[in-house]
N, CA, C and O atoms as CSV, one atom per row, in Angstrom:
chain,resi,resn,atom,element,x,y,z
A,1,MET,N,N,59.061,63.284,99.031
A,1,MET,CA,C,58.309,64.139,98.128
A,1,MET,C,C,58.835,65.567,98.272
A,1,MET,O,O,58.971,66.063,99.391
A,2,PRO,N,N,59.133,66.235,97.147
A,2,PRO,CA,C,59.626,67.599,97.224
A,2,PRO,C,C,58.541,68.539,97.730
A,2,PRO,O,O,57.349,68.310,97.526
A,3,SER,N,N,58.977,69.589,98.387
A,3,SER,CA,C,58.006,70.567,98.867
A,3,SER,C,C,57.474,71.375,97.687
A,3,SER,O,O,58.147,71.519,96.666
A,4,VAL,N,N,56.281,71.891,97.837
A,4,VAL,CA,C,55.641,72.685,96.795
A,4,VAL,C,C,55.991,74.144,97.025
A,4,VAL,O,O,55.836,74.660,98.132
A,5,VAL,N,N,56.459,74.801,95.985
A,5,VAL,CA,C,56.810,76.205,96.071
A,5,VAL,C,C,55.808,76.982,95.241
A,5,VAL,O,O,55.588,76.665,94.072
A,6,THR,N,N,55.207,77.983,95.829
A,6,THR,CA,C,54.297,78.841,95.079
A,6,THR,C,C,54.858,80.249,95.088
A,6,THR,O,O,55.513,80.668,96.043
A,7,TYR,N,N,54.595,80.959,94.033
A,7,TYR,CA,C,55.023,82.338,93.921
A,7,TYR,C,C,53.789,83.169,93.614
A,7,TYR,O,O,52.795,82.663,93.092
A,8,ARG,N,N,53.866,84.414,93.936
A,8,ARG,CA,C,52.751,85.300,93.669
A,8,ARG,C,C,53.248,86.435,92.791
A,8,ARG,O,O,54.271,87.058,93.076
A,9,SER,N,N,52.517,86.691,91.733
A,9,SER,CA,C,52.839,87.828,90.882
A,9,SER,C,C,52.499,89.108,91.619
A,9,SER,O,O,51.542,89.154,92.392
A,10,VAL,N,N,53.272,90.129,91.382
A,10,VAL,CA,C,52.997,91.413,92.011
A,10,VAL,C,C,52.831,92.437,90.901
A,10,VAL,O,O,53.767,92.709,90.150
A,11,ALA,N,N,51.643,92.999,90.803
A,11,ALA,CA,C,51.369,94.002,89.781
A,11,ALA,C,C,50.326,94.962,90.317
A,11,ALA,O,O,49.133,94.659,90.314
A,12,GLY,N,N,50.766,96.101,90.769
A,12,GLY,CA,C,49.829,97.089,91.280
A,12,GLY,C,C,49.162,96.627,92.559
A,12,GLY,O,O,49.724,95.843,93.325
A,13,ASP,N,N,47.956,97.125,92.778
A,13,ASP,CA,C,47.220,96.810,93.997
A,13,ASP,C,C,46.247,95.658,93.829
A,13,ASP,O,O,45.622,95.232,94.801
A,14,GLN,N,N,46.107,95.149,92.622
A,14,GLN,CA,C,45.144,94.085,92.376
A,14,GLN,C,C,45.689,92.744,92.851
A,14,GLN,O,O,46.806,92.369,92.496
A,15,PRO,N,N,44.910,92.018,93.652
A,15,PRO,CA,C,45.371,90.684,94.042
A,15,PRO,C,C,45.352,89.761,92.826
A,15,PRO,O,O,44.406,89.769,92.037
A,16,LEU,N,N,46.393,88.982,92.693
A,16,LEU,CA,C,46.496,88.049,91.580
A,16,LEU,C,C,46.523,86.630,92.122
A,16,LEU,O,O,46.984,86.403,93.240
A,17,PRO,N,N,46.037,85.682,91.349
A,17,PRO,CA,C,46.018,84.296,91.834
A,17,PRO,C,C,47.431,83.733,91.926
A,17,PRO,O,O,48.330,84.117,91.178
A,18,TYR,N,N,47.589,82.821,92.856
A,18,TYR,CA,C,48.861,82.116,92.968
A,18,TYR,C,C,48.982,81.132,91.820
A,18,TYR,O,O,47.990,80.567,91.361
A,19,ILE,N,N,50.192,80.937,91.368
A,19,ILE,CA,C,50.468,79.871,90.413
A,19,ILE,C,C,51.367,78.887,91.147
A,19,ILE,O,O,52.369,79.280,91.746
A,20,GLU,N,N,51.020,77.651,91.102
A,20,GLU,CA,C,51.825,76.625,91.749
A,20,GLU,C,C,52.933,76.245,90.770
A,20,GLU,O,O,52.754,75.383,89.909
A,21,CYS,N,N,54.065,76.898,90.918
A,21,CYS,CA,C,55.147,76.788,89.943
A,21,CYS,C,C,55.643,75.365,89.763
A,21,CYS,O,O,55.760,74.891,88.633
A,22,ASP,N,N,55.932,74.685,90.842
A,22,ASP,CA,C,56.513,73.347,90.716
A,22,ASP,C,C,55.583,72.390,89.978
A,22,ASP,O,O,56.023,71.648,89.099
A,23,ARG,N,N,54.322,72.404,90.325
A,23,ARG,CA,C,53.373,71.521,89.636
A,23,ARG,C,C,53.224,71.927,88.169
A,23,ARG,O,O,53.148,71.067,87.291
A,24,SER,N,N,53.183,73.214,87.906
A,24,SER,CA,C,53.061,73.687,86.527
A,24,SER,C,C,54.285,73.297,85.701
A,24,SER,O,O,54.155,72.916,84.537
A,25,ILE,N,N,55.462,73.389,86.292
A,25,ILE,CA,C,56.687,73.002,85.595
A,25,ILE,C,C,56.677,71.510,85.302
A,25,ILE,O,O,57.084,71.090,84.219
A,26,ARG,N,N,56.222,70.712,86.244
A,26,ARG,CA,C,56.126,69.266,85.998
A,26,ARG,C,C,55.127,68.969,84.876
A,26,ARG,O,O,55.346,68.061,84.074
A,27,THR,N,N,54.038,69.727,84.820
A,27,THR,CA,C,53.058,69.568,83.738
A,27,THR,C,C,53.699,69.884,82.391
A,27,THR,O,O,53.477,69.169,81.413
A,28,LEU,N,N,54.490,70.947,82.338
A,28,LEU,CA,C,55.173,71.303,81.096
A,28,LEU,C,C,56.153,70.212,80.672
A,28,LEU,O,O,56.194,69.835,79.501
A,29,TYR,N,N,56.937,69.709,81.614
A,29,TYR,CA,C,57.878,68.628,81.289
A,29,TYR,C,C,57.129,67.390,80.800
A,29,TYR,O,O,57.578,66.716,79.873
A,30,SER,N,N,56.008,67.098,81.412
A,30,SER,CA,C,55.216,65.944,80.995
A,30,SER,C,C,54.758,66.097,79.548
A,30,SER,O,O,54.807,65.145,78.770
A,31,ARG,N,N,54.315,67.289,79.197
A,31,ARG,CA,C,53.852,67.527,77.829
A,31,ARG,C,C,55.016,67.486,76.842
A,31,ARG,O,O,54.870,66.981,75.729
A,32,ILE,N,N,56.170,68.016,77.245
A,32,ILE,CA,C,57.356,67.927,76.389
A,32,ILE,C,C,57.691,66.460,76.136
A,32,ILE,O,O,57.935,66.064,74.996
A,33,GLN,N,N,57.702,65.662,77.190
A,33,GLN,CA,C,58.017,64.238,77.051
A,33,GLN,C,C,56.986,63.536,76.165
A,33,GLN,O,O,57.325,62.626,75.408
A,34,TYR,N,N,55.732,63.962,76.266
A,34,TYR,CA,C,54.687,63.388,75.409
A,34,TYR,C,C,55.028,63.621,73.936
A,34,TYR,O,O,55.003,62.688,73.133
A,35,TYR,N,N,55.345,64.867,73.588
A,35,TYR,CA,C,55.644,65.181,72.189
A,35,TYR,C,C,56.934,64.513,71.725
A,35,TYR,O,O,57.015,64.064,70.582
A,36,ILE,N,N,57.933,64.441,72.583
A,36,ILE,CA,C,59.169,63.738,72.239
A,36,ILE,C,C,58.864,62.265,71.967
A,36,ILE,O,O,59.396,61.677,71.025
A,37,GLY,N,N,58.011,61.680,72.792
A,37,GLY,CA,C,57.637,60.276,72.623
A,37,GLY,C,C,56.845,60.005,71.357
A,37,GLY,O,O,56.901,58.900,70.817
A,38,GLN,N,N,56.110,60.993,70.876
A,38,GLN,CA,C,55.314,60.842,69.658
A,38,GLN,C,C,56.138,61.019,68.389
A,38,GLN,O,O,55.681,60.688,67.295
A,39,ASP,N,N,57.343,61.536,68.535
A,39,ASP,CA,C,58.183,61.847,67.380
A,39,ASP,C,C,58.672,60.579,66.697
A,39,ASP,O,O,59.208,59.675,67.338
A,40,GLY,N,N,58.480,60.532,65.408
A,40,GLY,CA,C,58.967,59.407,64.613
A,40,GLY,C,C,60.317,59.692,63.980
A,40,GLY,O,O,60.732,58.985,63.062
A,41,GLY,N,N,61.000,60.713,64.455
A,41,GLY,CA,C,62.305,61.071,63.913
A,41,GLY,C,C,62.263,62.239,62.948
A,41,GLY,O,O,63.296,62.639,62.411
A,42,ASN,N,N,61.074,62.792,62.722
A,42,ASN,CA,C,60.921,63.892,61.770
A,42,ASN,C,C,60.956,65.268,62.419
A,42,ASN,O,O,61.098,66.273,61.723
A,43,CYS,N,N,60.833,65.327,63.711
A,43,CYS,CA,C,60.735,66.610,64.419
A,43,CYS,C,C,62.114,67.006,64.957
A,43,CYS,O,O,62.617,66.416,65.912
A,44,HIS,N,N,62.707,68.012,64.325
A,44,HIS,CA,C,64.026,68.474,64.761
A,44,HIS,C,C,63.966,69.085,66.160
A,44,HIS,O,O,64.913,68.962,66.937
A,45,LEU,N,N,62.857,69.741,66.476
A,45,LEU,CA,C,62.703,70.304,67.823
A,45,LEU,C,C,62.705,69.196,68.869
A,45,LEU,O,O,63.309,69.335,69.932
A,46,CYS,N,N,62.024,68.097,68.560
A,46,CYS,CA,C,61.971,66.969,69.502
A,46,CYS,C,C,63.357,66.379,69.713
A,46,CYS,O,O,63.735,66.062,70.841
A,47,GLY,N,N,64.111,66.231,68.638
A,47,GLY,CA,C,65.471,65.715,68.756
A,47,GLY,C,C,66.349,66.620,69.597
A,47,GLY,O,O,67.123,66.157,70.435
A,48,TYR,N,N,66.217,67.916,69.363
A,48,TYR,CA,C,66.987,68.892,70.138
A,48,TYR,C,C,66.624,68.807,71.618
A,48,TYR,O,O,67.503,68.745,72.478
A,49,LEU,N,N,65.319,68.804,71.909
A,49,LEU,CA,C,64.881,68.748,73.307
A,49,LEU,C,C,65.225,67.408,73.945
A,49,LEU,O,O,65.532,67.356,75.136
A,50,ARG,N,N,65.180,66.344,73.186
A,50,ARG,CA,C,65.568,65.028,73.709
A,50,ARG,C,C,67.018,65.083,74.199
A,50,ARG,O,O,67.346,64.538,75.253
A,51,ASP,N,N,67.882,65.747,73.423
A,51,ASP,CA,C,69.291,65.884,73.811
A,51,ASP,C,C,69.461,66.788,75.026
A,51,ASP,O,O,70.290,66.507,75.892
A,52,LYS,N,N,68.698,67.858,75.101
A,52,LYS,CA,C,68.853,68.836,76.184
A,52,LYS,C,C,68.168,68.408,77.478
A,52,LYS,O,O,68.692,68.636,78.568
A,53,ILE,N,N,67.004,67.792,77.355
A,53,ILE,CA,C,66.184,67.489,78.530
A,53,ILE,C,C,66.293,66.026,78.944
A,53,ILE,O,O,66.202,65.708,80.130
A,54,GLY,N,N,66.487,65.141,77.982
A,54,GLY,CA,C,66.592,63.714,78.303
A,54,GLY,C,C,65.305,63.189,78.910
A,54,GLY,O,O,64.220,63.429,78.380
A,55,ASN,N,N,65.420,62.478,80.015
A,55,ASN,CA,C,64.253,61.879,80.681
A,55,ASN,C,C,63.751,62.707,81.854
A,55,ASN,O,O,63.026,62.191,82.704
A,56,ARG,N,N,64.113,63.947,81.914
A,56,ARG,CA,C,63.691,64.798,83.039
A,56,ARG,C,C,62.168,64.846,83.134
A,56,ARG,O,O,61.455,64.760,82.134
A,57,ASN,N,N,61.700,64.987,84.373
A,57,ASN,CA,C,60.254,65.048,84.589
A,57,ASN,C,C,59.824,66.297,85.346
A,57,ASN,O,O,58.641,66.453,85.651
A,58,GLY,N,N,60.759,67.185,85.655
A,58,GLY,CA,C,60.423,68.422,86.340
A,58,GLY,C,C,60.666,68.385,87.832
A,58,GLY,O,O,60.518,69.408,88.501
A,59,PHE,N,N,61.037,67.234,88.376
A,59,PHE,CA,C,61.322,67.128,89.806
A,59,PHE,C,C,62.777,67.473,90.126
A,59,PHE,O,O,63.120,67.646,91.296
A,60,GLU,N,N,63.628,67.573,89.123
A,60,GLU,CA,C,65.044,67.819,89.333
A,60,GLU,C,C,65.276,69.234,89.868
A,60,GLU,O,O,64.500,70.144,89.576
A,61,PRO,N,N,66.348,69.422,90.655
A,61,PRO,CA,C,66.623,70.744,91.226
A,61,PRO,C,C,66.816,71.839,90.177
A,61,PRO,O,O,66.513,73.004,90.437
A,62,ASP,N,N,67.318,71.476,88.996
A,62,ASP,CA,C,67.566,72.478,87.962
A,62,ASP,C,C,66.470,72.518,86.889
A,62,ASP,O,O,66.672,73.088,85.817
A,63,ALA,N,N,65.327,71.921,87.175
A,63,ALA,CA,C,64.240,71.843,86.183
A,63,ALA,C,C,63.792,73.224,85.713
A,63,ALA,O,O,63.556,73.430,84.523
A,64,ARG,N,N,63.676,74.154,86.631
A,64,ARG,CA,C,63.227,75.510,86.289
A,64,ARG,C,C,64.261,76.211,85.403
A,64,ARG,O,O,63.903,76.878,84.432
A,65,LEU,N,N,65.530,76.057,85.738
A,65,LEU,CA,C,66.602,76.685,84.972
A,65,LEU,C,C,66.633,76.159,83.538
A,65,LEU,O,O,66.743,76.936,82.590
A,66,ILE,N,N,66.538,74.853,83.385
A,66,ILE,CA,C,66.571,74.261,82.039
A,66,ILE,C,C,65.340,74.675,81.241
A,66,ILE,O,O,65.440,74.964,80.048
A,67,LEU,N,N,64.191,74.703,81.887
A,67,LEU,CA,C,62.971,75.154,81.211
A,67,LEU,C,C,63.156,76.581,80.711
A,67,LEU,O,O,62.829,76.897,79.567
A,68,HIS,N,N,63.677,77.430,81.572
A,68,HIS,CA,C,63.878,78.833,81.202
A,68,HIS,C,C,64.897,78.960,80.062
A,68,HIS,O,O,64.712,79.763,79.148
A,69,ALA,N,N,65.961,78.170,80.121
A,69,ALA,CA,C,67.002,78.239,79.091
A,69,ALA,C,C,66.490,77.776,77.724
A,69,ALA,O,O,66.997,78.218,76.694
A,70,GLN,N,N,65.506,76.904,77.708
A,70,GLN,CA,C,64.988,76.337,76.454
A,70,GLN,C,C,63.590,76.861,76.120
A,70,GLN,O,O,62.887,76.264,75.304
A,71,ILE,N,N,63.185,77.956,76.734
A,71,ILE,CA,C,61.805,78.439,76.648
A,71,ILE,C,C,61.357,78.672,75.202
A,71,ILE,O,O,60.221,78.345,74.859
A,72,ASN,N,N,62.211,79.221,74.358
A,72,ASN,CA,C,61.801,79.513,72.979
A,72,ASN,C,C,61.586,78.241,72.167
A,72,ASN,O,O,60.639,78.157,71.385
A,73,VAL,N,N,62.450,77.264,72.345
A,73,VAL,CA,C,62.308,75.995,71.629
A,73,VAL,C,C,61.051,75.272,72.104
A,73,VAL,O,O,60.302,74.717,71.301
A,74,ILE,N,N,60.830,75.285,73.409
A,74,ILE,CA,C,59.642,74.634,73.975
A,74,ILE,C,C,58.376,75.318,73.469
A,74,ILE,O,O,57.404,74.654,73.108
A,75,HIS,N,N,58.394,76.637,73.446
A,75,HIS,CA,C,57.247,77.395,72.939
A,75,HIS,C,C,56.959,77.004,71.488
A,75,HIS,O,O,55.806,76.784,71.117
A,76,GLU,N,N,57.994,76.921,70.685
A,76,GLU,CA,C,57.828,76.538,69.278
A,76,GLU,C,C,57.245,75.133,69.147
A,76,GLU,O,O,56.379,74.898,68.305
A,77,LEU,N,N,57.711,74.203,69.973
A,77,LEU,CA,C,57.184,72.834,69.953
A,77,LEU,C,C,55.683,72.832,70.227
A,77,LEU,O,O,54.919,72.184,69.511
A,78,PHE,N,N,55.265,73.550,71.254
A,78,PHE,CA,C,53.844,73.587,71.605
A,78,PHE,C,C,53.023,74.295,70.530
A,78,PHE,O,O,51.918,73.862,70.205
A,79,GLU,N,N,53.559,75.378,69.982
A,79,GLU,CA,C,52.859,76.103,68.914
A,79,GLU,C,C,52.672,75.217,67.682
A,79,GLU,O,O,51.589,75.187,67.097
A,80,ARG,N,N,53.705,74.510,67.296
A,80,ARG,CA,C,53.621,73.646,66.109
A,80,ARG,C,C,52.601,72.535,66.283
A,80,ARG,O,O,52.033,72.043,65.309
A,81,ASN,N,N,52.372,72.145,67.523
A,81,ASN,CA,C,51.392,71.096,67.797
A,81,ASN,C,C,50.011,71.667,68.107
A,81,ASN,O,O,49.090,70.914,68.424
A,82,GLY,N,N,49.856,72.988,68.019
A,82,GLY,CA,C,48.560,73.617,68.239
A,82,GLY,C,C,48.039,73.470,69.657
A,82,GLY,O,O,46.830,73.457,69.884
A,83,ASP,N,N,48.944,73.359,70.600
A,83,ASP,CA,C,48.575,73.112,71.998
A,83,ASP,C,C,48.436,74.444,72.739
A,83,ASP,O,O,49.308,74.823,73.521
A,84,ARG,N,N,47.341,75.139,72.486
A,84,ARG,CA,C,47.127,76.487,73.040
A,84,ARG,C,C,47.081,76.486,74.570
A,84,ARG,O,O,47.605,77.400,75.206
A,85,GLU,N,N,46.466,75.480,75.152
A,85,GLU,CA,C,46.354,75.420,76.615
A,85,GLU,C,C,47.739,75.381,77.262
A,85,GLU,O,O,47.987,76.089,78.238
A,86,ILE,N,N,48.629,74.570,76.732
A,86,ILE,CA,C,49.955,74.440,77.324
A,86,ILE,C,C,50.826,75.649,76.988
A,86,ILE,O,O,51.713,75.998,77.768
A,87,VAL,N,N,50.591,76.299,75.839
A,87,VAL,CA,C,51.300,77.543,75.516
A,87,VAL,C,C,50.946,78.605,76.545
A,87,VAL,O,O,51.815,79.346,77.003
A,88,THR,N,N,49.682,78.679,76.903
A,88,THR,CA,C,49.240,79.638,77.917
A,88,THR,C,C,49.908,79.349,79.254
A,88,THR,O,O,50.371,80.269,79.929
A,89,LEU,N,N,49.961,78.075,79.640
A,89,LEU,CA,C,50.629,77.705,80.889
A,89,LEU,C,C,52.115,78.050,80.826
A,89,LEU,O,O,52.671,78.556,81.800
A,90,LEU,N,N,52.757,77.784,79.701
A,90,LEU,CA,C,54.177,78.099,79.542
A,90,LEU,C,C,54.420,79.593,79.717
A,90,LEU,O,O,55.378,79.993,80.380
A,91,GLN,N,N,53.570,80.410,79.134
A,91,GLN,CA,C,53.717,81.862,79.260
A,91,GLN,C,C,53.524,82.305,80.707
A,91,GLN,O,O,54.233,83.186,81.193
A,92,GLN,N,N,52.572,81.698,81.383
A,92,GLN,CA,C,52.334,82.037,82.784
A,92,GLN,C,C,53.528,81.628,83.649
A,92,GLN,O,O,53.947,82.383,84.527
A,93,VAL,N,N,54.067,80.454,83.407
A,93,VAL,CA,C,55.244,79.996,84.159
A,93,VAL,C,C,56.436,80.903,83.867
A,93,VAL,O,O,57.183,81.261,84.777
A,94,GLU,N,N,56.612,81.273,82.612
A,94,GLU,CA,C,57.722,82.162,82.254
A,94,GLU,C,C,57.595,83.503,82.978
A,94,GLU,O,O,58.585,84.029,83.486
A,95,ASP,N,N,56.402,84.046,83.026
A,95,ASP,CA,C,56.179,85.339,83.678
A,95,ASP,C,C,56.292,85.269,85.194
A,95,ASP,O,O,56.860,86.164,85.819
A,96,ASP,N,N,55.756,84.215,85.782
A,96,ASP,CA,C,55.617,84.172,87.234
A,96,ASP,C,C,56.648,83.316,87.959
A,96,ASP,O,O,56.825,83.465,89.168
A,97,CYS,N,N,57.331,82.424,87.248
A,97,CYS,CA,C,58.191,81.460,87.945
A,97,CYS,C,C,59.655,81.501,87.526
A,97,CYS,O,O,60.531,81.144,88.313
A,98,CYS,N,N,59.930,81.927,86.305
A,98,CYS,CA,C,61.321,81.864,85.817
A,98,CYS,C,C,62.061,83.160,86.075
A,98,CYS,O,O,63.236,83.280,85.730
């Protein structure tokens, strides 16, 4: 089992909550895979992400790098599906982990 890495945002003197980056990244990959799996061939974003991400689940050593490299496409996928909760998580991961 991979070790869990947490990072802490630093902004002024106010303590901020920890975000568990690795678990959050795996959650994002899971949601991406969900939307890719629901695609009937009509979603160009899903096809693009299928080619770029494949069967990744977020446990891979380069999972964070690939997520960061595809952040805009992933954001668009979540926005188009009205998935506000996961958009918020994506923004938090982008700010605190990438």
